[in-house]
C-alpha positions as CSV (number, residue, x, y, z in Angstrom):
1,M,19.5,-17.1,-16.2
2,K,19.9,-13.4,-15.4
3,K,16.1,-12.9,-15.7
4,Q,15.5,-15.7,-13.3
5,F,17.9,-14.3,-10.8
6,I,16.3,-10.8,-11.0
7,L,12.8,-12.2,-10.5
8,F,14.0,-14.4,-7.6
9,F,15.7,-11.3,-6.0
10,A,12.5,-9.2,-6.5
11,L,10.4,-12.0,-5.0
12,M,12.6,-12.3,-2.0
13,L,12.6,-8.6,-1.5
14,S,8.8,-8.5,-1.7
15,V,8.4,-11.5,0.7
16,I,10.6,-9.8,3.3
17,S,9.0,-6.3,2.9
18,F,5.3,-7.3,2.5
19,A,5.0,-10.8,3.9
20,Q,1.3,-10.2,4.8
21,Q,0.1,-9.0,1.3
22,E,-0.7,-10.7,-1.9
23,R,1.4,-9.4,-4.8
24,T,2.1,-9.8,-8.5
25,L,5.5,-9.2,-10.1
26,K,6.4,-8.8,-13.7
27,L,9.6,-7.8,-15.4
28,N,9.2,-5.1,-18.0
29,E,11.7,-6.0,-20.6
30,Q,11.6,-2.6,-22.3
31,T,12.5,-0.7,-19.2
32,S,14.3,-3.5,-17.2
33,L,12.1,-2.6,-14.2
34,I,10.2,-5.0,-12.1
35,E,6.5,-4.0,-12.0
36,V,4.8,-4.9,-8.7
37,T,1.2,-4.7,-7.5
38,Y,0.2,-5.4,-3.9
39,Y,-3.3,-6.2,-2.8
40,H,-5.3,-5.7,0.4
41,D,-6.9,-8.8,2.0
42,N,-10.2,-7.9,0.3
43,G,-8.5,-8.2,-3.2
44,V,-8.4,-4.4,-3.9
45,V,-5.1,-3.0,-5.1
46,S,-3.1,-1.7,-2.2
47,Q,0.0,-0.3,-4.0
48,T,1.5,-0.2,-7.5
49,G,5.0,0.7,-8.6
50,F,8.4,-0.4,-9.9
51,Y,11.7,-1.7,-8.6
52,T,15.1,-1.5,-10.3
53,T,16.8,-4.8,-10.9
54,D,18.9,-4.1,-7.8
55,G,15.8,-3.7,-5.6
56,K,15.5,0.1,-5.4
57,L,12.2,1.9,-5.8
58,Q,11.8,3.6,-9.1
59,G,9.2,5.9,-10.8
60,E,5.7,6.5,-9.7
61,W,4.3,4.6,-6.8
62,L,0.6,4.7,-5.9
63,R,-1.1,3.6,-2.7
64,F,-4.9,2.9,-2.3
65,D,-7.2,2.4,0.6
66,T,-9.3,-0.8,1.0
67,K,-12.1,0.9,-1.0
68,G,-9.8,1.5,-3.9
69,D,-9.5,5.3,-3.4
70,K,-6.0,6.7,-4.1
71,T,-4.3,7.9,-0.9
72,V,-0.7,8.5,-2.0
73,S,1.1,9.4,-5.2
74,A,4.9,9.3,-4.8
75,N,8.0,9.4,-7.1
76,Y,11.4,7.7,-6.7
77,D,14.6,7.9,-8.7
78,N,16.9,5.0,-8.0
79,G,15.5,4.6,-4.4
80,K,15.5,8.4,-3.6
81,K,12.4,10.5,-3.0
82,V,12.0,13.1,-5.8
83,G,9.5,15.5,-7.1
84,K,6.0,16.1,-5.9
85,W,4.3,13.6,-3.6
86,F,0.6,13.9,-2.9
87,Y,-1.3,12.6,0.2
88,W,-5.1,12.5,0.2
89,N,-7.5,12.0,3.2
90,D,-11.1,12.8,3.7
91,K,-10.4,16.5,4.5
92,T,-7.2,17.6,2.8
93,L,-4.7,17.1,0.0
94,K,-1.1,17.5,1.1
95,E,1.6,18.2,-1.5
96,I,5.3,17.6,-0.5
97,D,8.1,18.5,-2.8
98,Y,11.3,16.5,-2.5
99,T,14.8,17.6,-3.6
100,N,17.8,15.4,-3.0
101,N,15.7,13.0,-1.0
102,A,14.8,15.8,1.5
103,I,11.6,17.8,2.0
104,A,11.9,21.1,0.2
105,N,8.3,22.4,0.5
106,V,4.9,21.4,1.9
107,S,1.5,22.7,0.8
108,E,-2.0,21.7,1.9
109,W,-5.5,22.2,0.5
110,T,-9.0,21.3,1.6
111,N,-11.2,19.0,-0.5
112,K,-13.5,21.9,-1.5
113,T,-11.7,22.5,-4.8
114,S,-11.2,20.3,-7.8
115,I,-7.4,20.4,-7.3
116,A,-7.9,18.0,-4.4
117,T,-9.5,15.2,-6.5
118,R,-7.8,11.8,-6.5
119,Q,-7.9,11.1,-10.3
């Protein structure tokens, strides 16, 4: 019964947050996190990440453009922004460090070096 409630809650949260996107949800029984994948209209993965059972973002979240190229790598701890976040575009890689859910540092590089790859 508890699992059904958790999945129902996650589904409702997803419907409200991303009503326009296709998605898949799966409860990871080892971590008790809800694994979610959102899709663009063309079927390419849009976002991947995890929710806690009470609906907070947790762990690594990745965002992809409609071609499947990674555009964002982000980290959450119980709904709070933590650690290094990376934003890619055609010209730059931006790194943002979060401490206590606030920006602590911002760095930016051009795509001329291997550090700016999206792997």
